[in-house]
C-alpha positions as CSV (number, residue, x, y, z in Angstrom):
1,M,0.0,0.0,0.0
2,F,1.0,3.7,-0.4
3,I,2.8,5.0,2.7
4,L,2.2,8.5,4.0
5,M,5.5,10.2,5.0
6,K,5.7,13.1,7.4
7,S,7.8,15.5,5.5
8,K,7.4,19.2,4.7
9,V,8.4,18.6,1.1
10,L,6.0,15.7,0.7
11,S,3.2,17.5,2.4
12,S,3.6,20.4,0.0
13,I,3.7,18.1,-3.1
14,Y,1.1,15.4,-2.1
15,T,-2.1,17.2,-1.7
16,L,-5.1,15.4,-0.2
17,P,-6.8,14.7,-3.6
18,F,-3.6,13.4,-5.0
19,L,-3.0,11.1,-2.0
20,I,-6.5,9.6,-2.2
21,G,-6.1,8.9,-5.9
22,M,-2.7,7.2,-5.4
23,M,-4.2,5.0,-2.6
24,I,-7.1,3.9,-4.9
25,F,-4.7,3.1,-7.8
26,S,-2.4,1.2,-5.5
27,S,-5.3,-1.0,-4.2
28,F,-6.5,-1.6,-7.7
29,S,-3.0,-2.6,-8.8
30,D,-2.7,-5.0,-5.9
31,G,-5.9,-6.7,-6.9
32,I,-4.7,-7.2,-10.5
33,A,-1.5,-8.8,-9.3
34,Q,-3.4,-11.3,-7.2
35,Q,-5.6,-12.6,-10.0
36,N,-4.8,-15.5,-12.4
37,W,-6.5,-17.2,-15.3
38,N,-7.9,-19.8,-12.9
39,T,-8.1,-20.0,-9.1
40,S,-5.2,-22.4,-9.1
41,T,-2.4,-23.5,-11.5
42,E,-2.6,-27.1,-10.1
43,K,-4.3,-29.7,-12.3
44,E,-6.8,-31.9,-10.6
45,E,-6.0,-35.6,-11.1
46,R,-8.7,-38.1,-10.8
47,P,-8.2,-40.7,-8.1
48,L,-5.8,-43.5,-9.2
49,F,-7.5,-46.0,-6.9
50,T,-11.0,-46.4,-5.6
51,E,-11.8,-44.5,-2.4
52,H,-14.8,-46.7,-1.6
53,F,-12.9,-49.9,-0.7
54,T,-9.8,-50.4,1.4
55,P,-6.9,-52.5,0.0
56,Q,-7.6,-54.9,2.9
57,E,-11.1,-55.7,1.5
58,F,-9.6,-56.6,-1.9
59,A,-6.9,-58.6,-0.1
60,E,-9.6,-60.5,1.8
61,R,-11.4,-61.3,-1.4
62,R,-8.2,-62.7,-3.0
63,N,-7.6,-64.7,0.2
64,D,-11.0,-66.3,-0.3
65,V,-9.9,-67.3,-3.9
66,Y,-6.6,-68.8,-2.6
67,E,-8.5,-70.9,-0.1
68,A,-11.1,-72.0,-2.7
69,I,-8.7,-73.1,-5.4
70,G,-6.2,-74.8,-3.1
71,S,-2.4,-74.9,-2.9
72,D,-2.0,-76.9,-6.1
73,A,-3.6,-74.3,-8.3
74,F,-3.3,-70.8,-9.6
75,A,-5.9,-68.5,-11.2
76,I,-5.5,-65.9,-13.9
77,V,-7.9,-63.0,-14.5
78,Q,-8.1,-60.9,-17.6
79,G,-8.8,-57.2,-17.4
80,A,-10.8,-55.1,-19.8
81,P,-9.4,-53.6,-23.0
82,M,-9.5,-49.9,-23.9
83,P,-12.8,-49.3,-25.6
84,M,-13.0,-48.0,-29.2
85,G,-14.1,-44.4,-29.8
86,F,-14.7,-41.6,-27.4
87,Q,-15.6,-43.7,-24.4
88,F,-14.3,-43.8,-20.8
89,F,-12.3,-46.9,-19.8
90,R,-14.1,-49.0,-17.3
91,Q,-12.6,-52.2,-15.8
92,N,-14.6,-55.4,-16.0
93,N,-16.5,-56.4,-12.9
94,E,-14.5,-59.5,-12.2
95,F,-11.0,-57.9,-12.3
96,Y,-12.3,-54.9,-10.4
97,Y,-13.8,-57.1,-7.7
98,L,-10.5,-58.8,-7.0
99,S,-8.1,-55.9,-7.3
100,G,-9.7,-52.4,-7.6
101,I,-7.2,-51.6,-10.3
102,E,-8.6,-49.6,-13.3
103,S,-5.9,-50.0,-16.0
104,P,-6.6,-51.4,-19.5
105,Y,-5.2,-54.7,-20.7
106,A,-4.2,-55.8,-17.2
107,Y,-3.9,-59.4,-16.1
108,M,-3.6,-60.9,-12.6
109,I,-2.3,-64.2,-11.4
110,L,-3.6,-65.5,-8.0
111,D,-1.2,-68.1,-6.7
112,G,-2.9,-70.6,-4.4
113,K,0.4,-72.1,-3.2
114,S,2.1,-68.8,-2.1
115,G,-1.1,-66.9,-1.4
116,S,0.1,-64.0,-3.4
117,A,-1.1,-61.9,-6.3
118,T,0.8,-60.5,-9.3
119,V,-0.6,-57.9,-11.6
120,Y,0.8,-57.4,-15.2
121,L,0.5,-53.9,-16.6
122,Q,1.4,-52.2,-19.9
123,D,3.9,-49.3,-20.2
124,Q,2.8,-45.8,-19.4
125,N,1.2,-44.1,-22.4
126,E,2.5,-40.5,-22.0
127,R,0.7,-39.1,-25.0
128,R,-2.7,-40.4,-23.8
129,E,-2.0,-39.2,-20.2
130,Y,-1.1,-35.8,-21.5
131,G,-4.6,-35.4,-23.0
132,E,-6.7,-37.6,-20.8
133,G,-5.1,-37.8,-17.4
134,K,-2.9,-40.4,-15.6
135,M,-3.7,-44.1,-15.4
136,L,-1.7,-46.7,-13.4
137,S,1.0,-48.5,-15.5
138,Y,4.0,-50.7,-15.1
139,Q,6.1,-47.7,-14.3
140,D,4.0,-47.1,-11.2
141,A,4.7,-50.6,-9.8
142,E,5.5,-49.4,-6.3
143,L,2.5,-47.1,-6.2
144,V,0.2,-49.8,-7.5
145,K,1.4,-52.1,-4.7
146,E,0.9,-49.4,-2.1
147,L,-2.6,-48.4,-3.3
148,S,-4.0,-51.9,-3.9
149,G,-2.2,-54.2,-1.6
150,I,-1.1,-56.3,-4.6
151,D,2.0,-58.3,-3.8
152,D,3.9,-57.8,-7.1
153,V,3.6,-55.8,-10.3
154,K,5.3,-57.0,-13.6
155,H,5.4,-55.9,-17.2
156,I,2.8,-57.4,-19.5
157,T,5.5,-59.0,-21.6
158,E,6.5,-61.3,-18.6
159,L,3.1,-62.9,-18.4
160,E,3.5,-65.7,-20.9
161,E,6.9,-66.8,-19.5
162,D,5.5,-66.8,-15.9
163,I,2.5,-69.0,-17.0
164,E,4.8,-71.4,-18.8
165,C,6.9,-71.7,-15.6
166,L,3.9,-72.4,-13.5
167,N,2.9,-75.1,-16.1
168,S,6.3,-76.8,-16.4
169,G,6.8,-77.7,-12.7
170,S,5.2,-80.3,-10.6
171,N,3.8,-77.8,-8.0
172,Y,0.5,-77.2,-9.8
173,S,-2.3,-79.4,-11.1
174,F,-5.0,-76.9,-11.9
175,V,-5.4,-73.5,-13.6
176,Y,-8.5,-71.5,-12.9
177,T,-10.0,-68.7,-15.0
178,H,-13.4,-67.2,-15.7
179,L,-14.9,-69.3,-18.5
180,S,-17.9,-67.0,-18.9
181,P,-17.6,-63.7,-20.8
182,Y,-16.7,-60.8,-18.6
183,E,-19.3,-58.3,-17.4
184,N,-18.9,-54.6,-17.8
185,L,-21.0,-51.4,-17.7
186,G,-24.5,-52.4,-18.8
187,V,-23.3,-55.9,-19.8
188,T,-24.5,-58.8,-17.6
189,R,-23.3,-62.4,-18.1
190,S,-26.6,-63.4,-19.8
191,I,-26.5,-60.4,-22.2
192,A,-22.8,-61.2,-23.0
193,N,-23.7,-64.8,-23.8
194,R,-26.7,-63.8,-25.9
195,T,-24.6,-61.4,-27.9
196,L,-22.0,-64.1,-28.6
197,T,-24.7,-66.5,-29.7
198,D,-26.2,-63.8,-32.0
199,R,-22.8,-63.2,-33.5
200,E,-22.4,-66.8,-34.4
201,S,-25.2,-66.5,-36.9
202,D,-23.2,-63.9,-38.9
203,P,-21.3,-65.8,-41.7
204,F,-18.9,-62.9,-42.1
205,D,-17.9,-62.7,-38.4
206,E,-16.2,-65.9,-37.2
207,R,-14.1,-64.3,-34.5
208,P,-14.1,-66.1,-31.2
209,G,-13.8,-62.8,-29.3
210,R,-11.1,-61.5,-27.1
211,H,-12.1,-63.5,-24.1
212,Q,-12.3,-66.8,-25.9
213,E,-9.0,-66.1,-27.6
214,F,-7.5,-65.6,-24.2
215,I,-8.9,-69.0,-23.0
216,N,-7.7,-70.7,-26.1
217,H,-4.2,-69.3,-25.7
218,L,-4.2,-70.1,-22.0
219,E,-5.0,-73.8,-22.8
220,E,-2.0,-73.9,-25.1
221,L,0.3,-72.5,-22.4
222,T,-1.0,-74.7,-19.6
223,G,-1.2,-78.1,-21.4
224,N,0.1,-79.9,-18.3
225,L,-2.7,-78.6,-16.1
226,E,-6.4,-79.1,-15.8
227,M,-8.4,-76.0,-16.5
228,E,-11.2,-75.2,-14.0
229,N,-13.9,-72.5,-14.0
230,L,-13.3,-69.6,-11.6
231,D,-16.9,-68.4,-12.1
232,P,-18.6,-70.5,-9.4
233,I,-16.0,-69.3,-6.8
234,T,-16.3,-65.6,-7.4
235,D,-20.1,-65.9,-8.1
236,E,-20.6,-67.2,-4.6
237,M,-18.3,-64.6,-3.1
238,R,-20.2,-61.8,-4.9
239,K,-23.6,-63.0,-3.6
240,I,-22.7,-61.8,-0.1
241,K,-22.1,-58.0,-0.1
242,S,-19.9,-56.2,2.4
243,P,-21.0,-53.1,4.2
244,A,-19.0,-51.0,1.8
245,E,-20.8,-52.6,-1.2
246,I,-24.2,-52.2,0.4
247,E,-23.5,-48.5,1.0
248,L,-22.8,-48.0,-2.8
249,I,-25.9,-50.0,-3.7
250,T,-28.0,-47.9,-1.4
251,I,-26.8,-44.7,-3.0
252,S,-27.5,-46.1,-6.4
253,S,-31.0,-47.1,-5.2
254,D,-31.7,-43.7,-3.7
255,L,-30.9,-42.1,-7.0
256,Q,-33.2,-44.4,-8.9
257,A,-35.9,-43.9,-6.4
258,E,-35.6,-40.1,-6.8
259,A,-35.6,-40.4,-10.6
260,I,-38.8,-42.5,-10.6
261,M,-40.6,-40.3,-8.1
262,E,-39.7,-37.2,-10.2
263,S,-41.0,-38.9,-13.3
264,I,-44.2,-39.7,-11.5
265,R,-44.6,-36.1,-10.5
266,S,-43.9,-34.9,-14.0
267,T,-46.3,-37.2,-15.8
268,E,-49.2,-35.6,-17.7
269,V,-51.2,-36.6,-20.8
270,G,-49.0,-36.4,-23.8
271,I,-45.7,-37.2,-22.0
272,K,-43.2,-39.4,-23.9
273,A,-40.9,-42.1,-22.6
274,Y,-37.7,-40.1,-23.5
275,E,-38.9,-37.1,-21.4
276,M,-39.1,-39.3,-18.3
277,E,-35.7,-40.8,-19.2
278,A,-34.3,-37.2,-19.5
279,I,-35.5,-36.5,-15.9
280,A,-33.7,-39.6,-14.7
281,R,-30.5,-38.9,-16.5
282,Y,-30.4,-35.4,-15.1
283,I,-30.7,-36.7,-11.6
284,Y,-28.2,-39.5,-12.2
285,W,-25.5,-37.4,-13.8
286,K,-26.1,-34.5,-11.4
287,N,-25.1,-36.9,-8.6
288,G,-21.9,-38.3,-10.2
289,I,-22.9,-41.7,-11.7
290,E,-20.6,-43.4,-14.2
291,G,-23.3,-44.8,-16.5
292,E,-26.5,-46.9,-16.5
293,G,-26.9,-50.5,-15.5
294,Y,-29.2,-51.2,-18.4
295,Y,-31.1,-49.2,-21.0
296,A,-34.2,-47.4,-19.9
297,L,-37.4,-49.6,-19.7
298,T,-40.0,-46.9,-19.9
299,H,-43.3,-48.3,-21.2
300,I,-46.5,-46.5,-22.0
301,G,-49.8,-48.4,-22.4
302,P,-49.7,-51.9,-24.0
303,D,-46.0,-51.5,-24.9
304,A,-45.3,-52.7,-21.3
305,Y,-46.4,-56.2,-22.3
306,M,-43.0,-56.5,-24.1
307,N,-41.2,-56.2,-20.8
308,H,-37.8,-55.2,-22.3
309,Y,-39.2,-53.0,-25.0
310,H,-37.4,-49.6,-25.3
311,G,-37.1,-46.6,-27.5
312,S,-40.9,-45.9,-27.9
313,E,-42.1,-42.5,-29.0
314,R,-45.7,-43.3,-28.1
315,P,-47.3,-40.4,-26.2
316,G,-49.1,-41.1,-22.9
317,R,-52.8,-41.1,-23.5
318,D,-55.6,-40.5,-21.0
319,G,-56.3,-44.0,-19.6
320,D,-52.8,-45.4,-20.2
321,M,-50.5,-46.9,-17.5
322,I,-46.8,-46.2,-17.4
323,L,-44.1,-48.6,-16.2
324,M,-40.6,-47.3,-15.5
325,D,-37.5,-49.4,-14.7
326,Y,-34.2,-47.7,-15.2
327,G,-31.2,-47.8,-12.9
328,P,-27.9,-46.0,-12.6
329,V,-24.4,-47.3,-11.9
330,Y,-22.7,-45.5,-9.0
331,N,-19.0,-46.5,-8.5
332,Y,-19.5,-49.8,-10.2
333,Y,-22.7,-50.7,-8.3
334,T,-26.2,-50.6,-9.7
335,S,-29.8,-50.8,-8.6
336,D,-33.1,-52.2,-10.0
337,M,-36.6,-51.1,-9.2
338,A,-39.8,-50.5,-11.0
339,R,-43.1,-48.6,-10.5
340,M,-46.3,-48.2,-12.5
341,W,-48.8,-45.3,-12.5
342,P,-51.6,-43.9,-14.6
343,V,-50.9,-41.1,-17.1
344,N,-53.8,-39.0,-16.1
345,G,-53.1,-39.2,-12.4
346,T,-56.0,-41.4,-11.3
347,F,-56.4,-45.2,-11.4
348,N,-59.6,-46.1,-13.3
349,P,-61.8,-49.0,-12.0
350,V,-60.0,-51.7,-14.1
351,Q,-56.6,-50.4,-13.1
352,R,-57.6,-50.3,-9.5
353,E,-58.9,-53.9,-9.7
354,L,-55.9,-55.5,-11.4
355,Y,-53.2,-53.4,-9.8
356,G,-54.9,-53.8,-6.4
357,F,-54.9,-57.6,-6.8
358,Y,-51.2,-57.6,-7.9
359,L,-50.2,-55.3,-5.1
360,E,-51.9,-57.4,-2.4
361,W,-49.8,-60.4,-3.5
362,Y,-46.6,-58.4,-3.9
363,E,-46.9,-57.0,-0.4
364,T,-47.6,-60.5,1.0
365,I,-44.4,-61.8,-0.5
366,L,-42.4,-58.9,0.9
367,N,-43.8,-59.3,4.4
368,N,-42.8,-63.0,4.5
369,I,-39.1,-62.6,3.6
370,E,-37.1,-63.6,6.7
371,I,-33.5,-64.6,7.4
372,G,-33.0,-68.3,7.3
373,L,-36.0,-69.1,5.1
374,T,-35.7,-70.6,1.6
375,P,-37.5,-69.0,-1.3
376,Q,-39.9,-72.0,-1.3
377,E,-40.7,-71.5,2.4
378,I,-41.3,-67.8,1.8
379,M,-43.6,-68.5,-1.1
380,Q,-45.5,-71.3,0.8
381,N,-46.0,-68.9,3.8
382,A,-47.2,-66.1,1.4
383,L,-49.6,-68.5,-0.3
384,A,-51.1,-69.7,3.0
385,E,-51.7,-66.1,4.0
386,F,-53.0,-64.9,0.6
387,D,-55.4,-67.7,-0.3
388,S,-58.2,-66.5,2.0
389,V,-57.7,-62.9,0.7
390,F,-57.9,-64.0,-2.9
391,A,-61.0,-66.0,-2.3
392,E,-62.8,-62.8,-1.3
393,M,-61.6,-60.8,-4.3
394,E,-64.1,-59.8,-7.0
395,F,-63.2,-59.3,-10.7
396,S,-65.1,-57.5,-13.4
397,K,-64.3,-60.1,-16.0
398,E,-63.9,-63.9,-15.8
399,L,-60.9,-63.3,-18.0
400,Y,-59.2,-61.3,-15.2
401,R,-60.1,-63.9,-12.6
402,Q,-58.6,-66.7,-14.7
403,A,-55.4,-64.7,-15.3
404,A,-55.1,-64.0,-11.6
405,E,-55.6,-67.6,-10.7
406,D,-53.0,-68.7,-13.3
407,F,-50.6,-66.1,-11.9
408,I,-51.0,-67.3,-8.3
409,N,-50.8,-71.0,-9.4
410,S,-47.5,-70.3,-11.0
411,Y,-46.2,-69.5,-7.5
412,R,-47.6,-72.7,-6.2
413,D,-45.4,-74.5,-8.7
414,R,-42.4,-72.4,-7.9
415,A,-43.0,-73.0,-4.1
416,Q,-42.4,-76.8,-4.8
417,N,-39.3,-76.3,-6.9
418,P,-36.1,-76.0,-4.8
419,G,-34.2,-74.6,-7.7
420,M,-36.3,-71.4,-7.9
421,G,-35.5,-68.1,-6.3
422,L,-37.7,-65.2,-5.4
423,G,-36.0,-62.9,-7.9
424,H,-32.4,-62.0,-8.9
425,G,-29.4,-60.6,-7.2
426,V,-28.2,-57.0,-7.7
427,G,-24.7,-55.6,-7.3
428,L,-21.9,-55.1,-9.8
429,A,-24.5,-56.3,-12.4
430,V,-28.2,-55.6,-12.5
431,H,-28.8,-59.4,-12.8
432,D,-26.0,-60.2,-10.5
433,V,-24.2,-63.6,-10.3
434,G,-24.7,-66.1,-7.5
435,D,-27.3,-68.7,-6.5
436,Y,-30.3,-67.0,-4.9
437,S,-32.3,-70.2,-4.4
438,T,-30.6,-70.7,-1.1
439,P,-31.9,-69.5,2.3
440,V,-31.9,-65.8,2.9
441,E,-28.8,-64.7,4.7
442,P,-27.1,-61.4,5.7
443,G,-25.2,-59.7,2.9
444,M,-27.7,-60.7,0.2
445,V,-29.1,-58.0,-2.0
446,F,-31.9,-59.0,-4.4
447,V,-35.2,-58.0,-5.9
448,I,-38.6,-59.5,-6.4
449,E,-40.5,-58.7,-9.6
450,P,-43.6,-60.8,-10.1
451,Q,-45.0,-60.4,-13.6
452,F,-48.8,-60.5,-14.0
453,R,-50.2,-60.7,-17.6
454,V,-53.6,-60.8,-19.3
455,P,-52.4,-61.7,-22.8
456,E,-55.8,-61.2,-24.4
457,E,-55.7,-57.5,-23.6
458,N,-51.9,-56.9,-23.6
459,I,-52.1,-56.1,-19.9
460,Y,-48.8,-56.3,-17.9
461,V,-48.2,-55.5,-14.3
462,R,-44.9,-55.4,-12.6
463,L,-43.3,-53.8,-9.5
464,E,-39.7,-54.2,-8.3
465,D,-37.9,-53.3,-5.1
466,M,-34.4,-53.5,-3.7
467,I,-34.1,-55.8,-0.7
468,V,-31.0,-55.7,1.5
469,V,-30.4,-58.3,4.2
470,T,-28.2,-57.4,7.2
471,E,-27.6,-58.9,10.6
472,E,-30.4,-56.7,11.8
473,G,-32.9,-58.1,9.4
474,V,-34.5,-57.5,6.0
475,E,-34.8,-54.0,4.7
476,I,-36.6,-52.8,1.6
477,I,-34.4,-49.8,0.7
478,T,-36.7,-48.5,-2.0
479,D,-39.8,-48.7,0.3
480,H,-40.1,-44.9,0.4
481,V,-41.3,-44.8,-3.2
482,P,-45.1,-45.2,-3.1
483,R,-46.6,-48.5,-4.3
484,D,-50.1,-48.0,-2.9
485,I,-52.7,-46.4,-5.1
486,E,-53.4,-43.4,-2.8
487,G,-49.6,-42.7,-2.4
488,I,-49.0,-42.7,-6.1
489,E,-52.0,-40.5,-6.9
490,A,-50.9,-38.0,-4.1
491,L,-47.4,-37.9,-5.6
492,M,-48.8,-37.2,-9.1
493,R,-50.5,-34.1,-7.7
494,E,-47.2,-32.6,-6.9
495,E,-45.4,-30.4,-9.4
496,G,-42.6,-32.1,-11.4
497,M,-39.5,-31.1,-13.1
498,L,-41.1,-31.0,-16.6
499,Q,-43.6,-28.4,-15.3
500,K,-40.9,-26.3,-13.6
501,F,-38.4,-26.4,-16.5
502,D,-40.3,-27.1,-19.7
503,I,-37.6,-26.4,-22.3
504,K,-38.5,-27.5,-25.8
505,L,-37.4,-26.5,-29.3
506,E,-40.4,-25.2,-31.3
């Protein structure tokens, strides 16, 4: 700042107006000197390793693999490739679950004899990192070990030689690897298998695929060993979620719940599926998701009968029902829930009749889920409770009564089949791996989604909720989204996003 000096000469030269002007200029100059193009010159690097799981949790998962494969075996896991085009890299579910490492073209050997893990990484790609940010590479070996708890990090070119060494000795009898195609964002195992089957019908595409090429080459390198499937081992591990996993699943479920409730509020005659999907996407991306667990299933009217139909431009008409099922992926974990509601905001008599019947059965199943019970015991208990209620129900058409009886009888059949579950698991994949026909136990996360149809009128009714089992009991973490008729109609009377921010190109 400008300093006043007690001097006769200065006092004669620096008059009061002059001094005030100098002080103002000095303050202004100081402000300019303190400003930059940005608030900081430091670039923000994305985290190199997940902040949601500790290295110890990944190590415990690998320890479970060592124990399962035994001391005369090793397992090898293949990581995901870099995707083509302008797409973010995302590790496949299997590699991420066992390591947390998010680097393309990575491999990992899990040695059952030594109980140690070695990850093989490519060289640093300086050009890509200059434009896209840093990714862990072989040059970061010590950092990778520190962040992930992996025992050793080697260059990718050492992988074949190491496999041959493991094959040539007498210490190992088995090599384990995932024989099913790997999962990734929006790609479940069943979808991956279906895609491979579809591709086989293309006479101009006879490629076995990257994963199958890996298995074929691994068989050549391990001719002295018996190849075993790693899928059943990691599938069973993934069925039981840790508290950290449940926390991420709960966040994902909360986002889906908010997206569906906001879509219900915004619904009015004339609405289209893509408008509701836009609402959901805004809520999802506003809260930091990485993508969607599956394409949006937003059905209007009879389109719902095709339960995985998508991409419709049919406007919602007065008297139509809407079904929405569309879940995000938050830090690798997804959710899965569905709701139905009337376009005009009020259930008509037929909608009340059929939805009311369905809801009564749906709630009966939910209320009978208990730790320690098998799906068959749960269904048997629900049927015993529901039969007297169903006997008193009235239907406006014999067609509807017969459809309802067929629906309930399908559960009588399932209640006698020990191989049937209540629904499917949810976690890293929307149709998560693992056997859910076993008794309910803490750590399970699954959904129920009974599907009621009246084929003659293309009527389809389905709800879906996320169920988390902990030591404290069974919790429906999407229970705050209304299922009852009164609750849905009340929510529809509230103002929605489309009414608040109706931005359309004319």
